[in-house]
N, C-alpha and C positions, 0 to 999 in steps of 0.2 A: 941849559935853558931853565931847569928847575931852580938852580942856585940864584939866578937873576931875579926870579919872581918870589922866592921864598920869603924874604923880609916883608914885602908888600902883602903877601898872603897872611902872614902872622899879624900884621897891623890890622887887617880886616877881622881876623879872629878876635883880637883884643877889643875891637869895637863891639863885637857880639857879646864878649864876656862882660863888658861894662853895661851893656843893655840888659843882659840877663840879671845882673846884680841889681840894677835899677828896678826891674820888674818885681823882683823879690822884695825890695825895700819900698815898693810902690812910689818910686820917685822918677819913673821914666817920663821924660819930656817928649813932646812931639818931634823935636829936632833929633833927639837920640833914637827915637823909634824909626824915623826916616833914614838916619845914618845906618842903623842896623839893617834895615831892609835893603838899602843899596849895597852894603858890604856883603850881605848874604847872596844877593843877586850876582855880584861880581865874582864871589867865590865859587858859585855853582858853575859858571862858565870856565873859570880858570882851572878848577880842579878837574873838570871834564877834559880839558886839553891834556892833562897828565894821567888820564885813565884812572882817576881816583873816583870810581863810580859811587861808592858809599859816601864819600865826601860831598859829591855833587847832590846826592839824594838828601843828605842832612842839610846842606846849604839851601836847597829848594824848600824844605820843610820850614826852616828858619825864616826864609824870605816870606813865605805864606803867613807864618805866625806874626811877623812884624808888618804885614801889608796894611793893616788898619787897626784902629783901636778896638773895633768889634771882634776882629780875628784874634787880637792879643788878649781879649777878655777871657777867652777859653783856654789860653796857654798858662801853664804855671811857670814861675821863675825857676823852680827846681828842674823841670823838664827842659827848659831852654838852656839852663846851665849845663845839664847833662849832655845834651846834643852838642853844645859848643865845646865842651871838654873832650868829647869823642873826636871832634874835628881837630882840635889842637894836638891831641895824641897822635892821630893819623899823620898829620903834617910834620910834626917834629920827629916822628920815627922814620920818615922817608929819607933815605940816604941822599945827601946833596948831589952826589955825582951820578945818580941814576936817571937815565933819560927814558921816557916812555916811547913805545913804538910810534905814537902819534907825532912826537917831536923829531923823530929821526927821518921822516919822509920829506 
């Protein structure tokens, strides 16, 4: 099941990486902010299915950060990039053939 979802998960991480870069460059558009919020929301749920609890926590934090312009005003691009990088490392390091207990029931 992980292998089937992995590419879509990484696409969502890429959206978050682009958004974090845009925050740093002060070029984040409303559309990119909304896309980042949606990607983080979907990641939180998907990573939870695979018992990646830290990933779910990071995705929820990112979802909150991208939830509105006022919430984003308190977030730094560096912090957003760091959280997103941690997500990518976690996802890429997971062995493609590993199934979580949640997916075996």
